[in-house]
ZALUMNU-560628 format. One record per residue (C-alpha): x, y, z. Coordinates in nm, 2 decimals, decimal comma, m for minus. Layout:
px=X py=Y pz=Z
...
This chain:
px=1,87 py=m2,30 pz=4,56
px=1,64 py=m2,30 pz=4,86
px=1,70 py=m1,92 pz=4,89
px=1,60 py=m1,88 pz=4,52
px=1,28 py=m2,08 pz=4,57
px=1,18 py=m1,87 pz=4,86
px=1,24 py=m1,55 pz=4,66
px=1,03 py=m1,69 pz=4,37
px=0,75 py=m1,77 pz=4,62
px=0,76 py=m1,42 pz=4,76
px=0,74 py=m1,26 pz=4,42
px=0,45 py=m1,48 pz=4,32
px=0,27 py=m1,40 pz=4,65
px=0,33 py=m1,03 pz=4,60
px=0,19 py=m1,06 pz=4,25
px=m0,12 py=m1,24 pz=4,37
px=m0,17 py=m0,98 pz=4,63
px=m0,17 py=m0,71 pz=4,37
px=m0,41 py=m0,91 pz=4,15
px=m0,63 py=m0,97 pz=4,45
px=m0,63 py=m0,60 pz=4,54
px=m0,70 py=m0,51 pz=4,18
px=m0,98 py=m0,76 pz=4,18
px=m1,14 py=m0,58 pz=4,48
px=m1,12 py=m0,25 pz=4,29
px=m1,27 py=m0,42 pz=3,99
px=m1,56 py=m0,55 pz=4,19
px=m1,62 py=m0,21 pz=4,34
px=m1,59 py=m0,06 pz=3,99
px=m1,87 py=m0,30 pz=3,87
px=m2,08 py=m0,20 pz=4,16
px=m2,04 py=0,17 pz=4,08
px=m2,11 py=0,15 pz=3,71
px=m2,36 py=0,40 pz=3,56
px=m2,62 py=0,13 pz=3,49
px=m2,80 py=m0,08 pz=3,74
px=m2,97 py=0,00 pz=4,07
px=m2,90 py=0,32 pz=4,26
px=m2,61 py=0,32 pz=4,50
px=m2,69 py=0,53 pz=4,81
px=m2,42 py=0,80 pz=4,88
px=m2,59 py=0,97 pz=5,18
px=m2,91 py=0,99 pz=5,38
px=m3,07 py=1,21 pz=5,11
px=m3,21 py=1,44 pz=5,37
px=m3,13 py=1,79 pz=5,51
px=m2,92 py=1,74 pz=5,82
px=m2,89 py=1,95 pz=6,13
px=m2,56 py=2,06 pz=5,99
px=m2,73 py=2,17 pz=5,67
px=m2,99 py=2,37 pz=5,87
px=m2,73 py=2,54 pz=6,09
px=m2,53 py=2,63 pz=5,77
px=m2,85 py=2,77 pz=5,61
px=m2,93 py=2,98 pz=5,91
px=m2,59 py=3,15 pz=5,89
px=m2,64 py=3,24 pz=5,52
px=m2,80 py=3,54 pz=5,35
px=m3,13 py=3,47 pz=5,18
px=m2,97 py=3,46 pz=4,83
px=m2,74 py=3,18 pz=4,94
px=m3,02 py=3,00 pz=5,12
px=m3,23 py=3,00 pz=4,81
px=m2,94 py=2,88 pz=4,59
px=m2,84 py=2,60 pz=4,83
px=m3,19 py=2,48 pz=4,90
px=m3,29 py=2,47 pz=4,53
px=m2,97 py=2,27 pz=4,46
px=m3,08 py=2,03 pz=4,74
px=m3,43 py=2,01 pz=4,59
px=m3,29 py=1,93 pz=4,25
px=m3,10 py=1,65 pz=4,40
px=m3,41 py=1,52 pz=4,58
px=m3,30 py=1,59 pz=4,94
px=m3,59 py=1,53 pz=5,17
px=m3,70 py=1,84 pz=5,35
px=m3,55 py=2,08 pz=5,09
px=m3,88 py=2,17 pz=4,93
px=m4,05 py=2,22 pz=5,26
px=m3,76 py=2,44 pz=5,38
px=m3,80 py=2,65 pz=5,07
px=m4,17 py=2,69 pz=5,14
px=m4,10 py=2,79 pz=5,50
px=m3,85 py=3,06 pz=5,41
px=m4,02 py=3,22 pz=5,11
px=m4,17 py=3,51 pz=5,30
px=m3,84 py=3,59 pz=5,46
px=m3,68 py=3,60 pz=5,11
px=m3,91 py=3,87 pz=4,97
px=m3,70 py=4,16 pz=4,84
px=m3,38 py=3,97 pz=4,94
px=m3,30 py=3,76 pz=4,64
px=m3,22 py=3,85 pz=4,28
px=m3,11 py=3,70 pz=3,95
px=m2,76 py=3,57 pz=3,94
px=m2,60 py=3,33 pz=3,69
px=m2,59 py=3,06 pz=3,96
px=m2,95 py=3,09 pz=4,06
px=m3,07 py=3,13 pz=3,70
px=m2,89 py=2,81 pz=3,61
px=m3,04 py=2,62 pz=3,90
px=m3,39 py=2,74 pz=3,84
px=m3,36 py=2,64 pz=3,47
px=m3,24 py=2,29 pz=3,57
px=m3,51 py=2,26 pz=3,84
px=m3,79 py=2,37 pz=3,60
px=m3,71 py=2,06 pz=3,39
px=m3,70 py=1,82 pz=3,69
px=m3,90 py=1,50 pz=3,65
px=m4,06 py=1,58 pz=3,99
px=m4,33 py=1,84 pz=3,95
px=m4,29 py=1,95 pz=4,31
px=m3,93 py=2,06 pz=4,23
px=m4,07 py=2,26 pz=3,93
px=m4,33 py=2,42 pz=4,17
px=m4,05 py=2,52 pz=4,40
px=m3,89 py=2,70 pz=4,11
px=m4,21 py=2,89 pz=4,03
px=m4,22 py=3,01 pz=4,39
px=m3,86 py=3,13 pz=4,38
px=m3,93 py=3,31 pz=4,05
px=m4,22 py=3,49 pz=4,21
px=m4,01 py=3,60 pz=4,51
px=m3,72 py=3,70 pz=4,29
px=m3,95 py=3,92 pz=4,08
px=m4,13 py=4,05 pz=4,39
px=m4,47 py=3,93 pz=4,27
px=m4,73 py=3,89 pz=4,53
px=m4,96 py=3,59 pz=4,52
px=m5,28 py=3,80 pz=4,52
px=m5,58 py=3,87 pz=4,28
px=m5,46 py=4,23 pz=4,27
px=m5,13 py=4,11 pz=4,11
px=m5,33 py=3,92 pz=3,85
px=m5,53 py=4,24 pz=3,78
px=m5,22 py=4,44 pz=3,73
px=m5,05 py=4,19 pz=3,50
px=m5,37 py=4,16 pz=3,28
px=m5,41 py=4,54 pz=3,27
px=m5,04 py=4,60 pz=3,18
px=m5,04 py=4,32 pz=2,91
px=m5,34 py=4,48 pz=2,74
px=m5,19 py=4,83 pz=2,76
px=m4,86 py=4,77 pz=2,59
px=m4,66 py=4,49 pz=2,42
px=m4,35 py=4,59 pz=2,63
px=m4,26 py=4,30 pz=2,87
px=m4,57 py=4,11 pz=2,76
px=m4,38 py=3,78 pz=2,76
px=m4,29 py=3,83 pz=3,12
px=m4,64 py=3,94 pz=3,22
px=m4,82 py=3,65 pz=3,05
px=m4,56 py=3,40 pz=3,18
px=m4,60 py=3,54 pz=3,53
px=m4,98 py=3,51 pz=3,50
px=m4,93 py=3,14 pz=3,42
px=m4,72 py=3,10 pz=3,74
px=m4,98 py=3,27 pz=3,96
px=m5,26 py=3,06 pz=3,81
px=m5,06 py=2,75 pz=3,88
px=m5,01 py=2,86 pz=4,24
px=m5,38 py=2,89 pz=4,28
px=m5,43 py=3,26 pz=4,22
px=m5,73 py=3,33 pz=3,99
px=m5,66 py=3,02 pz=3,77
px=m5,98 py=3,05 pz=3,56
px=m5,92 py=3,41 pz=3,48
px=m5,56 py=3,35 pz=3,40
px=m5,66 py=3,07 pz=3,16
px=m5,91 py=3,29 pz=2,98
px=m5,65 py=3,57 pz=2,94
px=m5,38 py=3,33 pz=2,81
px=m5,63 py=3,16 pz=2,57
px=m5,72 py=3,50 pz=2,43
px=m5,36 py=3,60 pz=2,37
px=m5,29 py=3,26 pz=2,22
px=m5,49 py=3,38 pz=1,91
px=m5,32 py=3,72 pz=1,89
px=m5,20 py=3,83 pz=1,54
px=m4,84 py=3,88 pz=1,68
px=m4,64 py=3,56 pz=1,69
px=m4,43 py=3,71 pz=1,98
px=m4,75 py=3,75 pz=2,19
px=m4,87 py=3,40 pz=2,10
px=m4,53 py=3,27 pz=2,21
px=m4,57 py=3,44 pz=2,55
px=m4,92 py=3,30 pz=2,58
px=m4,80 py=2,94 pz=2,50
px=m4,53 py=2,97 pz=2,77
px=m4,79 py=3,10 pz=3,02
px=m5,03 py=2,81 pz=2,94
px=m4,74 py=2,57 pz=3,00
px=m4,67 py=2,73 pz=3,33
px=m5,04 py=2,73 pz=3,43
px=m5,06 py=2,35 pz=3,36
px=m5,44 py=2,31 pz=3,41
px=m5,65 py=2,06 pz=3,23
px=m5,82 py=2,32 pz=3,01
px=m5,49 py=2,43 pz=2,86
px=m5,47 py=2,10 pz=2,67
px=m5,72 py=2,17 pz=2,40
px=m5,57 py=2,52 pz=2,34
px=m5,22 py=2,37 pz=2,31
px=m5,35 py=2,10 pz=2,07
px=m5,51 py=2,37 pz=1,85
px=m5,19 py=2,56 pz=1,84
px=m4,99 py=2,25 pz=1,75
px=m5,22 py=2,17 pz=1,46
px=m5,30 py=2,51 pz=1,33
px=m5,05 py=2,79 pz=1,42
px=m4,87 py=2,92 pz=1,11
px=m4,54 py=2,94 pz=1,28
px=m4,35 py=2,61 pz=1,32
px=m4,16 py=2,73 pz=1,63
px=m4,48 py=2,79 pz=1,81
px=m4,62 py=2,46 pz=1,71
px=m4,30 py=2,31 pz=1,85
px=m4,35 py=2,50 pz=2,17
px=m4,70 py=2,38 pz=2,21
px=m4,59 py=2,02 pz=2,15
px=m4,32 py=2,05 pz=2,41
px=m4,56 py=2,19 pz=2,67
px=m4,80 py=1,90 pz=2,60
px=m4,53 py=1,63 pz=2,62
px=m4,28 py=1,73 pz=2,88
px=m4,23 py=2,10 pz=2,96
px=m4,44 py=2,30 pz=3,19
px=m4,66 py=2,21 pz=3,48
px=m4,90 py=1,95 pz=3,35
px=m4,91 py=1,64 pz=3,56
px=m4,82 py=1,33 pz=3,36
px=m5,16 py=1,17 pz=3,39
px=m5,32 py=1,48 pz=3,24
px=m5,07 py=1,47 pz=2,95
px=m5,23 py=1,14 pz=2,85
px=m5,55 py=1,32 pz=2,78
px=m5,39 py=1,46 pz=2,47
px=m5,30 py=1,12 pz=2,32
px=m5,63 py=1,05 pz=2,13
px=m5,61 py=1,40 pz=1,96
px=m5,24 py=1,36 pz=1,88
px=m5,32 py=1,03 pz=1,71
px=m5,59 py=1,20 pz=1,52
px=m5,33 py=1,45 pz=1,40
px=m5,12 py=1,16 pz=1,25
px=m5,43 py=1,05 pz=1,06
px=m5,45 py=1,39 pz=0,90
px=m5,28 py=1,34 pz=0,56
px=m5,25 py=1,72 pz=0,51
px=m5,04 py=1,77 pz=0,82
px=m4,69 py=1,89 pz=0,72
px=m4,39 py=1,66 pz=0,79
px=m4,22 py=1,87 pz=1,06
px=m4,54 py=1,89 pz=1,26
px=m4,60 py=1,52 pz=1,22
px=m4,26 py=1,46 pz=1,36
px=m4,34 py=1,69 pz=1,66
px=m4,66 py=1,49 pz=1,71
px=m4,47 py=1,16 pz=1,71
px=m4,21 py=1,29 pz=1,95
px=m4,49 py=1,41 pz=2,18
px=m4,67 py=1,07 pz=2,17
px=m4,34 py=0,89 pz=2,25
px=m4,27 py=1,11 pz=2,55
px=m4,62 py=1,09 pz=2,69
px=m4,67 py=0,72 pz=2,64
px=m4,32 py=0,57 pz=2,66
px=m4,40 py=0,38 pz=2,33
px=m4,20 py=0,39 pz=2,01
px=m4,43 py=0,32 pz=1,72
px=m4,29 py=0,57 pz=1,47
px=m4,51 py=0,76 pz=1,23
px=m4,78 py=0,49 pz=1,21
px=m5,13 py=0,61 pz=1,30
px=m5,27 py=0,26 pz=1,27
px=m5,02 py=0,12 pz=1,52
px=m5,08 py=0,42 pz=1,75
px=m5,46 py=0,38 pz=1,73
px=m5,43 py=0,00 pz=1,80
px=m5,21 py=0,06 pz=2,10
px=m5,44 py=0,33 pz=2,23
px=m5,75 py=0,11 pz=2,21
px=m5,56 py=m0,16 pz=2,40
px=m5,52 py=0,08 pz=2,70
px=m5,80 py=0,09 pz=2,95
px=m5,78 py=0,46 pz=3,01
px=m5,80 py=0,53 pz=2,63
px=m6,11 py=0,31 pz=2,55
């Protein structure tokens, strides 16, 4: 009987050990759930090992790895990209991996990561950051429609990187009124890439008036989230967007784009209700 009791105690103890162990795993599982505060996995910075690894790589691999690090917010990654750009000229090209990463990086919530993408695109396409490059792109865009989307988009990138931004804006604003919807699409993309304050009225005009819905949608996206406008500048579009909702003649699909843009810019969810949006706007110090 005593032997049996001992056996039972051992079985119970073993069971409790399993439950206890499972409990620890459960607690860890709770700590690592998708919601809640971030759980640090690493230092979040480029290490000496990373730099040694980079130095042993070809430029194509360097650009790919550093952009991946930048997307994941590793400290020092953007600075390392800037330091190596000149050495990458003529050395990197489009690949599925790099194209996928640049596409992801261009929609980062950090505008600095988006800027790093623009720099890599310029190097990939062998575009010099000079006024002469702007001259050539403007001339070629006027001469032929061939590759106009690339040329107007690249103009926007150069303007964003500080090369002839006023001239770039004037060119893109001109083509935004072109009879060809394909050319207007290129100009809208270029305006989004430029991301300067004076692009906002042009994008608003396109959103309200362009006859092609896809282009109105593109203008709304570049006002709300896409492109290179800093978030504080996007707020400048809010009063006009609310005014669009007060326009009873605005078609339903465009109204929906306006509502989506307002939600994205403001973080508010007031549906298609111009009175509510106007009341909210007036309650905001920066909108008075």
